[in-house]
C-alpha distance (Angstrom), angle and dihedral (degrees) to the residues before:
residue distance angle dihedral
M1 . . .
P2 3.80 . .
L3 3.85 115.2 .
S4 3.75 117.5 -128.5
S5 3.76 115.7 -141.0
H6 3.83 89.3 -157.8
A7 3.78 95.4 53.9
S8 3.82 123.5 115.1
C9 3.81 130.2 -152.2
V10 3.85 108.9 -88.6
S11 3.74 89.7 -145.1
C12 3.83 103.5 50.4
E13 3.83 97.1 13.0
R14 3.88 91.9 -134.6
P15 3.78 126.3 127.3
L16 3.81 117.0 -77.4
I17 3.82 94.8 -107.6
L18 3.80 133.4 104.9
Y19 3.83 122.7 -142.9
I20 3.80 113.2 -138.0
E21 3.77 117.8 -158.5
P22 3.77 114.5 -131.5
D23 3.83 110.0 -89.3
E24 3.74 91.3 -1.4
E25 3.79 101.9 87.5
D26 3.77 91.7 154.8
D27 3.77 93.9 58.2
G28 3.79 102.1 60.7
H29 3.85 119.5 162.1
M30 3.69 136.5 160.7
E31 3.83 118.6 -89.9
D32 3.79 139.8 166.6
P33 3.73 107.1 -65.9
A34 3.81 88.8 -136.5
N35 3.87 90.2 59.6
V36 3.77 105.2 63.7
D37 3.89 95.3 143.7
G38 3.71 94.5 -173.4
G39 3.83 96.0 -44.5
S40 3.76 126.2 110.5
Y41 3.82 140.3 -130.9
V42 3.75 123.3 -121.6
D43 3.80 129.6 -177.0
D44 3.80 116.3 -95.6
D45 3.85 106.3 179.9
V46 3.77 127.1 146.7
Y47 3.80 106.7 -175.6
L48 3.83 111.5 -168.2
Q49 3.72 126.2 -156.9
C50 3.87 91.0 -110.4
G51 3.92 87.2 64.4
C52 3.82 97.1 -105.3
H53 3.76 120.8 135.0
F54 3.85 121.4 -149.8
H55 3.71 138.1 172.0
W56 3.87 108.0 -112.9
Q57 3.90 91.8 -113.8
C58 3.78 93.5 43.3
L59 3.80 90.2 55.4
L60 3.80 92.1 47.9
D61 3.72 90.8 49.6
A62 3.80 94.4 49.5
Y63 3.88 104.9 34.6
S64 3.76 117.5 99.7
V65 3.83 106.4 143.3
T66 3.85 138.1 20.1
E67 3.73 92.5 -80.4
C68 3.75 131.3 89.4
P69 3.76 110.2 -92.4
S70 3.81 90.9 -140.5
C71 3.85 109.1 38.8
G72 3.76 100.6 15.7
K73 3.74 97.4 -128.4
Y74 3.79 118.1 149.3
L75 3.81 109.9 -101.0
T76 3.86 103.8 -174.0
S77 3.70 123.5 100.5
T78 3.85 134.4 170.4
S79 3.79 121.8 -101.8
I80 3.78 123.6 -139.9
N81 3.84 90.4 -98.9
G82 3.85 90.3 52.7
Q83 3.73 97.7 -102.8
Q84 3.85 124.3 134.7
Q85 3.74 116.4 -110.0
I86 3.72 145.2 175.6
L87 3.72 112.7 -147.0
C88 3.84 127.4 -160.8
D89 3.73 142.0 157.9
L90 3.86 104.9 -112.7
K91 3.87 119.1 -162.0
N92 3.74 115.4 -177.0
E93 3.90 137.3 131.0
G94 3.77 89.8 -59.0
G95 3.80 91.7 60.9
L96 3.87 130.1 -110.6
Q97 3.86 120.3 -29.9
K98 3.73 110.1 -170.8
S99 3.85 123.9 -153.9
L100 3.74 92.3 7.4
D101 3.82 115.8 176.4
I102 3.87 104.8 -131.8
L103 3.78 98.0 167.2
P104 3.84 95.1 101.4
L105 3.87 90.6 54.2
L106 3.73 91.8 46.5
A107 3.85 93.5 47.3
E108 3.93 87.7 49.3
E109 3.87 88.7 51.5
T110 3.71 93.2 49.6
Y111 3.77 92.5 49.7
L112 3.89 90.9 49.4
K113 3.82 89.7 49.9
A114 3.75 89.4 56.3
Y115 3.88 93.0 42.1
P116 3.77 105.4 27.4
E117 3.84 92.9 163.2
E118 3.92 85.4 71.2
R119 3.90 92.5 65.4
K120 3.81 93.6 87.0
C121 3.83 88.2 46.9
Q122 3.78 91.9 54.1
A123 3.78 89.0 47.5
F124 3.77 89.0 51.5
L125 3.76 91.2 55.2
E126 3.80 90.7 50.1
F127 3.75 92.1 49.2
C128 3.80 91.1 51.7
G129 3.84 91.1 49.6
D130 3.78 91.1 50.8
G131 3.87 95.2 43.8
D132 3.74 89.6 -123.3
I133 3.88 97.2 162.1
A134 3.77 93.6 172.2
A135 3.83 94.3 54.4
I136 3.94 89.4 44.1
V137 3.69 90.5 54.5
D138 3.86 95.3 45.0
L139 3.86 90.8 49.5
L140 3.81 94.3 48.7
K141 3.77 92.0 46.6
D142 3.72 92.3 49.3
D143 3.81 88.8 48.8
D144 3.79 89.4 54.6
D145 3.76 92.4 48.8
Q146 3.72 90.9 52.0
M147 3.79 93.0 49.4
N148 3.82 89.6 51.3
S149 3.86 92.3 49.2
E150 3.83 91.0 51.8
Q151 3.77 102.0 46.1
G152 3.72 108.9 140.0
A153 3.77 93.5 20.9
A154 3.80 122.1 116.2
V155 3.81 98.0 -115.7
M156 3.74 129.4 138.7
D157 3.84 108.9 -127.0
I158 3.74 123.0 -157.9
D159 3.82 119.2 -140.8
V160 3.74 97.9 -124.4
L161 3.90 92.6 -170.9
R162 3.75 90.7 56.4
Y163 3.79 101.6 34.8
Q164 3.72 117.5 131.7
D165 3.79 122.6 -151.9
H166 3.86 104.9 -104.4
I167 3.83 92.3 179.4
R168 3.83 96.4 63.9
T169 3.74 130.9 -6.7
M170 3.82 106.5 -4.2
N171 3.83 86.6 -117.4
S172 3.77 117.9 169.7
A173 3.81 120.7 -140.9
L174 3.85 87.4 -102.7
H175 3.85 91.4 53.4
V176 3.85 87.0 51.0
A177 3.75 95.5 48.7
I178 3.76 92.1 47.8
Q179 3.74 92.7 48.3
N180 3.76 91.5 51.3
Q181 3.91 95.0 42.3
Q182 3.82 93.2 -116.3
E183 3.77 99.2 156.8
C184 3.78 98.7 170.5
V185 3.84 89.1 50.1
A186 3.77 90.1 53.2
W187 3.71 92.3 51.5
L188 3.86 91.4 50.9
L189 3.84 91.2 49.3
L190 3.85 92.5 49.4
L191 3.94 87.4 50.4
L192 3.75 94.3 48.4
A193 3.79 102.9 33.5
S194 3.77 110.6 23.4
N195 3.93 135.7 66.6
L196 3.89 91.4 -129.3
D197 3.78 104.8 142.7
Q198 3.84 111.4 -98.4
S199 3.84 88.4 -131.6
Q200 3.82 86.4 69.9
F201 3.87 92.3 62.9
P202 3.78 121.8 90.4
A203 3.82 111.3 -105.7
A204 3.90 89.1 -126.9
L205 3.87 89.4 55.5
L206 3.88 91.7 50.2
G207 3.81 90.2 47.3
Y208 3.74 90.4 48.5
A209 3.79 93.1 50.3
E210 3.76 91.2 49.5
E211 3.85 90.6 52.1
L212 3.84 86.5 52.4
G213 3.77 91.0 51.7
L214 3.84 93.2 -115.3
K215 3.67 123.9 135.4
R216 3.83 138.1 157.3
N217 3.85 113.0 -92.2
D218 3.75 126.8 -155.2
L219 3.90 104.3 -59.2
T220 3.87 95.3 -164.1
G221 3.74 108.3 141.5
K222 3.82 90.8 0.9
V223 3.91 120.7 129.1
D224 3.79 114.5 -118.9
I225 3.80 105.1 -117.3
R226 3.77 89.4 -135.5
T227 3.84 90.0 69.0
L228 3.70 95.6 58.5
R229 3.83 117.7 108.4
D230 3.78 130.3 -153.6
A231 3.80 127.0 -133.8
E232 3.81 90.7 -78.4
G233 3.83 90.9 52.2
M234 3.79 94.9 -107.4
T235 3.74 123.1 144.7
A236 3.83 118.7 -145.4
E237 3.82 87.4 -101.8
Q238 3.85 89.5 58.6
R239 3.75 90.4 44.7
A240 3.77 90.0 53.0
A241 3.80 91.5 51.1
S242 3.84 89.4 55.3
V243 3.80 92.1 49.5
G244 3.79 96.5 42.6
G245 3.80 118.5 173.6
I246 3.81 112.9 92.4
W247 3.82 91.0 7.9
E248 3.83 94.8 63.5
N249 3.86 91.8 85.0
W250 3.79 89.7 44.2
I251 3.74 88.7 57.8
R252 3.82 95.2 43.0
V253 3.81 92.5 57.3
G254 3.84 93.6 41.3
R255 3.80 95.5 -118.5
L256 3.79 93.0 144.4
K257 3.89 95.5 43.9
P258 3.77 113.1 98.6
Q259 3.71 115.7 -118.7
């Protein structure tokens, strides 16, 4: 599928480029090409097998089923292992990726359109996997502020700490932290979402959590995060056993075993 440097997005009819603000690479948006103002342009071209070109965000905004949002042609094919896939040629700041399967990403976006309240939970899992403590703290504090502002309102609140990934593997944040060797994150999750006796926590960790403004709230009626099982039926302790390494001592002392 050759990419055309002269093609435009079939959705917005604008050139297949993305303007990146200087020092704000994560906040790219389309601007007048004559107005660069120190920023830069990168390719942003999703070329589907039906022949239609989209900006990545335009495709996410328009996609809802396994048909092209523009021409209506069926996009799904079957991989060699029998799985459904949607192949495209993707050209962006990272270069050209040919025959890339974007079905998992599109399926995720479709799910989050239906359940937008889970976006922050998905972000939380990502932060736990990356070990981004600052982002974790900001998200949890924002969640607390939102709960306080909605007291008395008939709203359904999601327990971010105990959220499980419904899109893929039913992983909890503790599963994710263990899989990605994020020991500090695992400690914080046990402090906030388990009934592990606080005498079992390192004094330095408790002091660090206090500095961050994190503390264990009343756990009455709350599920211990260590009891949650992923899509394969594995607890965090079982995941740790499969990963090994730094978690071997955790397993030996029973830190991941619910009391």
